[in-house]
C-alpha positions as CSV (number, residue, x, y, z in Angstrom):
1,M,39.5,21.4,151.6
2,G,42.7,23.3,152.5
3,F,44.7,20.1,152.8
4,E,43.3,18.7,149.6
5,L,44.3,21.9,147.8
6,L,47.8,21.8,149.3
7,L,48.2,18.1,148.3
8,Q,46.9,18.8,144.8
9,N,49.6,21.4,144.3
10,V,52.4,19.5,145.8
11,L,51.5,16.5,143.6
12,N,52.2,18.6,140.6
13,P,54.8,17.3,138.1
14,P,57.0,20.5,138.1
15,V,56.9,20.7,141.9
16,L,57.8,17.0,142.2
17,M,60.7,17.5,139.8
18,F,62.1,20.1,142.1
19,L,61.8,17.7,145.1
20,L,63.4,15.0,142.9
21,G,66.4,17.2,142.2
22,L,66.7,18.2,145.9
23,G,66.5,14.5,146.9
24,A,69.2,13.6,144.4
25,V,71.7,15.8,146.3
26,L,70.6,14.7,149.8
27,L,70.9,11.1,148.8
28,K,74.3,11.8,147.2
29,T,73.5,10.6,143.7
30,E,75.5,11.7,140.7
31,L,72.4,13.3,139.0
32,E,73.1,16.6,137.3
33,V,71.8,18.6,134.4
34,P,74.6,19.1,131.9
35,Q,75.7,22.6,131.1
36,P,74.6,24.7,129.3
37,L,71.1,23.3,129.4
38,P,70.1,25.2,132.6
39,K,70.8,28.5,130.9
40,L,68.7,27.4,127.9
41,F,65.8,26.5,130.3
42,S,66.0,29.9,131.9
43,L,66.1,31.7,128.6
44,Y,63.1,29.7,127.3
45,L,61.0,30.5,130.3
46,L,61.8,34.2,130.3
47,I,61.0,34.4,126.6
48,A,57.8,32.5,127.0
49,I,56.7,34.8,129.9
50,G,57.6,37.9,128.1
51,L,55.8,37.0,124.8
52,H,52.7,35.9,126.6
53,G,52.7,38.9,128.8
54,G,53.0,41.2,125.8
55,Y,50.2,39.4,124.1
56,E,47.9,39.8,127.1
57,L,48.9,43.4,127.4
58,S,48.0,44.0,123.8
59,K,44.5,42.6,124.5
60,S,43.9,44.7,127.6
61,G,45.6,47.9,126.5
62,I,47.1,50.5,128.9
63,T,44.3,50.8,131.5
64,I,44.0,52.3,135.0
65,D,44.6,48.7,136.3
66,V,47.9,48.5,134.4
67,L,49.1,51.9,135.8
68,K,48.2,50.9,139.3
69,V,50.3,47.8,139.1
70,L,53.3,49.7,137.6
71,F,53.0,52.3,140.3
72,L,52.9,49.8,143.1
73,A,55.8,47.9,141.6
74,I,58.1,50.9,141.6
75,L,56.9,51.9,145.1
76,M,57.8,48.6,146.6
77,A,61.2,48.5,144.7
78,V,62.0,51.9,146.4
79,V,60.6,51.3,149.9
80,V,61.8,47.8,150.6
81,P,65.6,48.4,150.3
82,I,65.2,51.4,152.7
83,Y,63.5,49.7,155.6
84,T,65.4,46.4,155.2
85,F,68.7,48.4,155.3
86,L,67.6,49.9,158.6
87,L,66.8,46.5,160.0
88,L,70.1,45.0,158.8
89,R,72.0,47.9,160.4
90,L,71.0,46.5,163.8
91,K,73.6,43.7,163.3
92,L,75.6,44.3,160.1
93,D,78.0,47.0,158.8
94,V,76.9,49.5,156.1
95,Y,78.3,47.6,153.2
96,N,76.7,44.3,153.9
97,S,73.5,46.0,154.9
98,V,73.3,47.9,151.5
99,A,74.1,44.7,149.5
100,I,71.5,42.5,151.2
101,A,68.9,45.2,151.3
102,A,69.2,45.8,147.6
103,T,68.9,42.1,147.0
104,Y,65.6,41.9,148.9
105,G,64.3,45.1,147.3
106,S,64.6,43.5,143.9
107,I,62.8,40.4,142.6
108,S,63.4,36.9,141.3
109,A,62.1,36.0,137.8
110,V,62.5,32.3,138.8
111,T,60.0,32.9,141.7
112,F,57.7,34.6,139.3
113,I,57.8,31.7,136.9
114,T,57.1,29.2,139.7
115,A,54.3,31.3,141.2
116,G,52.7,31.7,137.8
117,S,52.7,27.9,137.3
118,F,51.1,27.4,140.7
119,L,48.4,30.0,139.9
120,N,47.6,28.3,136.6
121,S,47.2,25.0,138.4
122,L,44.4,26.6,140.5
123,G,42.7,27.8,137.3
124,E,43.4,31.4,138.0
125,T,45.0,33.9,135.7
126,Y,47.0,37.2,136.0
127,G,47.3,40.2,133.7
128,G,50.2,40.3,131.2
129,Y,51.1,43.7,132.6
130,M,52.4,41.9,135.7
131,V,55.4,41.0,133.6
132,A,56.1,44.7,133.0
133,G,55.7,45.2,136.8
134,M,58.2,42.5,137.4
135,T,60.8,44.1,135.2
136,L,60.2,47.5,136.8
137,M,60.9,46.0,140.2
138,E,64.3,44.5,139.4
139,S,66.3,47.7,138.8
140,P,65.3,50.5,141.2
141,A,66.5,48.6,144.2
142,I,70.1,48.7,142.9
143,V,70.0,52.5,142.5
144,I,68.4,52.9,146.0
145,G,71.0,50.6,147.5
146,L,73.9,52.7,146.0
147,L,72.2,56.0,147.2
148,L,72.2,54.5,150.7
149,L,75.8,53.6,150.3
150,T,76.6,57.2,149.3
151,L,74.8,58.6,152.3
152,F,76.0,56.2,155.0
153,A,79.4,54.8,154.0
154,K,82.6,56.5,155.0
155,R,85.2,55.2,152.6
156,N,88.8,56.1,153.3
157,N,89.9,55.7,149.7
158,N,88.8,56.9,146.3
159,S,86.7,53.8,145.5
160,G,83.7,55.7,144.2
161,V,80.7,54.2,142.6
162,N,80.9,53.6,138.8
163,W,77.4,54.7,138.0
164,S,77.6,53.9,134.3
165,E,78.5,50.3,135.1
166,I,75.8,50.1,137.7
167,F,73.1,51.5,135.5
168,R,74.1,49.2,132.7
169,E,73.9,46.2,135.1
170,A,70.6,47.4,136.5
171,F,68.8,48.0,133.2
172,L,70.6,45.9,130.7
173,N,71.3,42.7,132.6
174,P,70.2,39.6,130.6
175,S,66.9,38.9,132.5
176,V,65.6,42.5,132.3
177,Y,66.7,42.8,128.7
178,I,65.1,39.6,127.4
179,L,61.9,40.2,129.4
180,M,61.4,43.8,128.2
181,G,62.3,42.8,124.6
182,T,60.0,39.9,124.4
183,L,57.2,41.8,126.2
184,L,57.5,44.5,123.5
185,I,57.5,41.8,120.7
186,G,54.4,40.2,122.2
187,F,52.7,43.6,122.5
188,L,53.5,44.6,118.9
189,T,52.6,41.3,117.3
190,G,49.4,40.7,119.4
191,E,47.2,37.6,118.8
192,K,48.7,36.8,115.4
193,G,52.2,36.7,116.8
194,W,51.3,34.6,119.9
195,K,49.4,32.0,117.8
196,A,52.6,31.6,115.7
197,M,54.8,31.1,118.8
198,D,52.3,29.2,120.9
199,P,53.4,25.7,119.8
200,L,56.9,26.3,121.1
201,F,56.4,28.8,124.0
202,G,52.9,27.8,125.1
203,N,52.4,24.1,124.6
204,L,55.9,23.1,125.8
205,F,56.0,25.5,128.7
206,K,55.2,23.0,131.5
207,G,57.6,20.5,130.2
208,M,60.5,23.0,130.1
209,L,59.4,24.2,133.6
210,A,59.8,20.6,134.9
211,F,63.4,20.4,133.6
212,F,64.1,23.9,135.0
213,L,62.8,23.0,138.5
214,L,64.7,19.7,138.4
215,D,67.9,21.7,138.0
216,M,66.8,24.2,140.6
217,G,66.3,21.4,143.1
218,I,69.8,20.2,142.5
219,V,71.2,23.7,143.0
220,A,69.2,24.3,146.1
221,G,70.3,21.0,147.6
222,R,74.0,21.9,147.0
223,R,73.6,25.1,148.9
224,L,71.6,23.9,151.9
225,G,74.9,23.6,153.9
226,E,75.4,27.4,153.5
227,I,72.5,28.2,155.8
228,K,74.4,27.3,159.0
229,K,77.2,29.7,158.0
230,V,75.3,33.0,158.1
231,G,74.2,33.1,161.7
232,L,70.8,33.2,163.4
233,F,70.1,36.9,162.7
234,L,70.4,36.5,158.9
235,I,68.5,33.2,159.0
236,A,65.6,34.9,160.9
237,F,65.9,37.9,158.5
238,G,65.8,35.6,155.4
239,V,62.6,33.8,156.7
240,L,60.7,36.8,158.2
241,V,61.4,39.7,155.8
242,P,59.9,38.0,152.7
243,V,56.7,37.2,154.8
244,L,56.6,40.9,155.9
245,N,57.1,42.1,152.3
246,A,54.4,39.8,151.1
247,F,52.0,41.0,153.8
248,V,52.7,44.7,152.8
249,G,52.1,43.6,149.2
250,I,48.7,42.0,150.1
251,L,47.6,45.2,151.9
252,L,48.6,47.4,149.0
253,A,46.9,45.1,146.5
254,K,43.7,45.2,148.6
255,A,43.8,48.9,149.0
256,F,44.3,49.5,145.3
257,G,41.7,46.9,144.3
258,L,43.9,44.6,142.3
259,A,42.3,41.5,140.8
260,K,42.9,38.2,142.7
261,G,45.4,36.8,140.3
262,D,47.3,40.1,140.0
263,A,47.3,40.5,143.8
264,F,48.8,37.0,144.3
265,M,51.6,37.6,141.8
266,F,52.3,41.1,143.2
267,S,52.6,39.8,146.7
268,I,54.9,37.0,145.4
269,L,57.1,39.6,143.7
270,C,57.2,41.6,146.9
271,A,58.3,38.6,148.9
272,S,61.0,37.4,146.4
273,A,64.6,38.6,146.2
274,S,67.2,38.8,143.4
275,Y,70.1,36.4,143.1
276,I,71.3,37.4,139.7
277,A,71.2,41.1,138.8
278,V,71.6,42.6,142.2
279,P,74.5,40.4,143.5
280,A,76.4,41.2,140.3
281,A,75.8,44.9,140.6
282,M,76.6,45.0,144.3
283,R,79.8,43.1,143.7
284,L,80.9,45.7,141.2
285,S,80.2,48.7,143.5
286,V,80.4,47.4,147.1
287,P,83.5,45.2,147.1
288,E,83.6,45.6,150.9
289,A,80.5,43.4,151.2
290,N,80.9,39.7,152.0
291,P,80.3,37.9,148.7
292,S,79.0,34.8,150.6
293,L,76.2,36.9,151.8
294,I,75.3,38.5,148.5
295,D,80.2,36.8,142.7
296,S,80.5,38.6,139.8
297,I,81.8,38.5,136.2
298,H,85.4,39.6,135.8
299,L,86.9,36.9,133.7
300,N,87.4,39.3,130.8
301,K,89.4,41.6,133.0
302,V,91.7,38.7,133.9
303,L,92.2,37.8,130.3
304,D,93.0,41.5,129.5
305,V,95.8,41.3,132.1
306,L,97.2,38.3,130.3
307,E,96.9,39.9,126.9
308,R,98.7,43.1,128.1
309,A,101.5,40.9,129.5
310,Q,101.8,39.3,126.0
311,V,101.7,35.7,127.2
312,S,102.0,33.3,124.3
313,G,98.7,31.6,125.3
314,Y,96.4,30.6,128.1
315,T,93.6,28.1,128.8
316,V,90.2,28.9,130.3
317,I,88.0,26.3,131.9
318,R,84.5,27.7,132.5
319,D,81.8,26.6,134.9
320,V,84.2,25.0,137.4
321,L,82.4,23.2,140.1
322,G,84.1,23.1,143.5
323,K,83.9,23.8,147.2
324,G,85.9,26.4,149.2
325,E,85.4,28.7,152.1
326,R,82.3,30.2,150.5
327,G,80.7,26.8,149.9
328,I,79.9,25.1,146.6
329,M,80.1,27.2,143.4
330,A,78.6,26.2,140.0
331,G,77.2,28.0,136.9
332,D,73.5,27.6,136.7
333,E,71.9,30.7,135.4
334,L,71.6,33.5,132.8
335,T,74.6,35.4,134.1
336,D,77.9,34.3,135.5
337,V,77.0,35.3,139.1
338,F,77.4,31.8,140.5
339,K,80.2,30.7,138.1
340,N,83.9,30.0,138.8
341,S,86.4,30.0,136.0
342,Y,89.9,28.5,136.0
343,V,92.6,30.3,134.0
344,F,96.1,29.1,133.7
345,T,99.1,30.1,131.6
346,V,102.8,29.2,131.3
347,C,105.3,32.1,131.1
348,S,108.7,33.4,132.3
349,E,109.2,34.2,135.9
350,E,109.4,37.9,135.2
351,T,106.1,37.9,133.3
352,A,104.5,35.7,136.0
353,Y,105.2,38.3,138.7
354,K,104.1,41.1,136.5
355,I,100.8,39.4,136.0
356,A,100.5,38.7,139.7
357,E,101.0,42.3,140.5
358,S,98.4,43.4,137.9
359,L,95.9,40.9,139.4
360,R,96.4,41.8,143.0
361,L,94.1,44.9,143.0
362,L,91.5,43.0,140.9
363,L,91.4,40.0,143.3
364,K,91.3,42.3,146.3
365,K,88.1,43.9,144.8
366,V,86.3,40.9,143.4
367,G,87.7,37.9,145.1
368,G,89.5,34.9,143.7
369,V,92.9,33.2,144.0
370,C,96.2,33.6,142.0
371,L,98.7,30.8,142.3
372,V,102.3,31.2,141.0
373,S,104.4,28.0,140.7
374,D,107.4,26.5,139.0
375,V,106.6,24.1,136.2
376,L,108.5,21.6,134.2
377,W,107.9,22.1,130.5
378,L,108.0,18.9,128.4
379,K,108.1,19.8,124.7
380,H,106.8,17.2,122.2
């Protein structure tokens, strides 16, 4: 029976689409999902989950079960970064330990989407308030991580934490914002609102999920080679800690009497880790951490440097795909965490060196490369 259940869920179109994308990379085909469709898929799925979650919450109301889930969500978001930080300190420095611990203390909306699809394929349901629990689990880990940094890091310079930027990234990053906003819309409009949106965000959900997982399979395949770069300790950490977190989540769900579907989704959230909001926030506040272990969005700062230097013009090529010392980089998500951009301008030698000096500190903090070269200008 167990094998039949496993086979039934593996032979599920969205899951097979993920494997199809993974296979496309391993077999070195040229299959790719054109930009910016992956971002559209992500937005669609987050909106659908938020609207449906708000609708379900409007039916159940704010009950003791809802409050239990929200309490447990905040509890795990606070506790997980602390004990994972202590584990990581056995092998890593304070900065990398903080960055990775915060990542594992937060959650992945992508994992939540996939787990919800799996649960639905079993004929089980979960409460709409789990969406609220998910959004609550995303941000506290960032704050706890930075508190750990303040307590344990001994910085020799004045690179303090910019708390306003961090809180903005924690609570107003796109995934949290869109989930909370659509959850509220679903809650306020109730059944009437959901019936109006159901043809788009209900009936088409599995089809969009299949497209999304195809792209995720391609992304996962491109990053398989990065596993061998992180060392045995982090490989073991990445495999065992999610299992430990899920086990703790199961025990808490049992102790607090959560419904079966809610318990499953809660344990999945406990096991997941953020790869959007937290890496961006950690890159802002912990530049000492190795970005290949936890890239951020600083294109506008580069363009500000060019504007202040009063260059006559510049060109920006976004979503640059390439491979360097940190592996393959590509833009695949709601934020620019995994994106590279290529900026170039032509100017006088004096202006070029002024720009280079202005960029030096920024690149030291966030990473990147600045190349200065002579050019031959052919006017037409």
